[in-house]
C-alpha positions, 0 to 999 in steps of 0.5 A, a space after each residue: 223882703 218888705 216885712 220881717 217878723 221876729 218871734 220867740 217860741 210858743 211859751 214866751 218868757 222874758 228872754 224870748 220876748 226881749 230878744 225879739 224886741 231887741 233884734 228887731 230894733 237892731 235890724 231896723 237900724 241896719 236895714 232901711 229897706 225892710 221893716 222888722 216887727 217883733 211879735 210873740 206867738 203865745 200869751 204872756 204869763 202875768 208875771 212876765 207881762 208885769 215886768 214888761 209893762 215896767 220897761 216903757 216899751 210897746 209889748 210885742 203883739 200876739 200873732 197866732 200863726 204865719 199861715 198865708 191868708 186871703 188878705 195876702 193875695 187879694 186885689 184892690 182895683 184902681 178903677 170904680 164902676 157903678 151898677 147903673 153905668 152902661 156896659 160901654 163904661 167897662 170898655 175903657 178899663 179893658 184898654 189899659 188892662 185885662 181884668 178877669 173881675 171888676 168891683 161894682 158899686 151902687 151909691 158907694 156901697 159894694 154891689 158885686 163883681 162883674 166878671 169877664 164871663 158875665 160880659 162873654 155870656 151876655 155878648 154870646 146870648 145877644 149874638 145868638 139872637 141877632 147878628 149885631 148888638 142894638 142895645 147896651 145894658 146897664 152893668 148890673 143887668 148882666 151880672 150873675 149871682 154873686 155867691 158866697 164871698 171869702 173872709 180876708 182871714 181865710 187860709 190861702 189853701 182853703 180859699 184856693 180849694 173853694 175857688 177851684 170848685 167854684 164856677 166863678 173867676 173871682 170872689 169878693 173878700 170881706 172883713 167884718 161884713 165889709 167889702 175889702 177886695 177881691 181874688 181871682 184864680 190868678 191870685 192862687 198860682 203861687 203861695 206867698 210866704 211870710 219872712 220870719 226870724 226865729 229867736 230863742 229857739 230853732 225847733 219847729 215844734 216850739 215855733 210859731 204855727 205855720 212856720 213850715 210855710 214861712 221864709 225863714 231868714 235868720 235864727 238867733 239862739 242859745 239852745 241845741 240845734 234841730 233847725 228847720 230846713 231852709 230853701 236858701 242860706 240864712 244868717 244863723 248866730 247860735 252860741 251856748 250862752 245863758 241868754 239869747 239877749 246876750 247874743 243880741 247885745 253882741 250883734 249890736 256891738 259887732 255892728 257898731 251899734 250901742 243900745 240906748 237906755 230903754 233897749 239896754 234895760 230890755 236886753 238886761 231884763 232878758 239876760 237876768 231872767 234866763 240866767 236867774 240873776 247870773 246864778 244859773 249854771 248856763 251863765 257864761 262870762 259873756 253873759 256877766 260882761 253883757 249884763 254889767 255893761 247894759 246895767 251901766 247904760 240904763 243906770 241900774 244895779 245888776 243884783 238890785 234890778 234882778 231881785 226886783 224882777 223876781 220879788 213878785 214871784 213869791 210862791 205858787 200857792 195862790 196861782 192857778 196851776 194850769 196857767 202857772 205850769 203852761 207859762 213856760 212849758 216846752 215839749 221834747 221828743 227823745 227815744 220815741 218818748 214825748 216829754 214836757 218840761 215846765 219851769 216856774 221861778 219862786 222865792 221860796 219852797 217852804 210852802 211846796 206841800 201846800 200846793 204840790 197835790 193840786 199841781 201834780 193833778 194839773 200836770 197830769 191834765 196837761 200831759 193828757 191834753 198835749 199827748 205826752 208820755 211824761 210831764 215834769 215841773 221844775 220849781 226853782 227858788 231863785 234866791 236860795 238856788 234850790 229846786 223841786 221837781 214834780 213828775 207824772 207817772 213814768 218809768 223814767 222817774 226811777 232813773 232820776 238822780 234826785 232824792 224823792 221827798 214824796 210820790 213823784 216829788 224830788 228834791 234838787 239842791 243846787 239845780 237851777 237850769 232846765 236846759 243844762 242840768 235837768 234836760 240831760 238827766 231826763 234824756 238819760 232817764 228815758 234812754 235807760 232800758 
């Protein structure tokens, strides 16, 4: 496969990023023939980035999509000819291969592409005027107008369509106005596909853009299954645990590997984040065992380290609403209703009245921007195990089992899990006729 990208979902939280990092690390130990690269397909919230920066790791880089691009199929010639070389210099190249285009340079600067059509057209013109060729021209003398080149970052489909409409056999490829290679029609006979492993999600709507064009080679997840169809059997490990990082830790154990202290802290961070320091109802015995073993490896106390992760959370009063809501926001579709559910962790709900109106307004903006029917935000106090729910206008509000404290604001005592506690109630609410 060569390179395999390991990615979490579009709104990367700590479990998503840490599980991608952890699983890529394991696979690089297990599979020496391929390189596994952890990436993220969304931007990090400030709080998430702050915690990751303390882990002494290279934070997975942002990758916008996995759509195939020109750079994935472009060619780089082994040979090099000069614009002032005689055409006979090209003959030696054709003795070893039969290129449809050859890059030409002038004083080490890219000059253009010499195509087989250029050679054929010149030869036919000469023969039409005389039965034999008496003068050998310089390469640049028979080269035709180059036309517009391609960007290395241009989408495969768009570049293929452009070349199909062109009379050229090949086009030069540029990166920041610098020549980097070329493509011919043959480059577009088959679309390439990136190799991808999905962690902490399996639904295409939550995945990296272009996932439908990728070669999915594995799924590691702890959510409900609505997986993408694959062309061949793949490895799937999906368990109803509190954190994907717990599953990744178990993969280390099953493969007779032990995470080092740095990796142990990465995986522990993901577990404590997604289980809200092992207090979430999604927490299982496996999560508890994994957390304590990993904590012993990296020599931290589970509770102390967990509280240190959330101590900077505070409230939402001084945070930018759109950014805070979008940081961990997932979209669902149930019974024809498009739903968006965000979650923010805080250490107090005492100041909810100070910012609720502003957050409700931003929640409405996000609903409209994403084309949703209903958007809700769950604000969870991880210290006191209590949440509040902000909702946009929707008939489903009438069927929620929570006590209203103001218009479109509900009290949620002992509710901490979006996946296990809130989502089932949301699904039920939209299903009520």
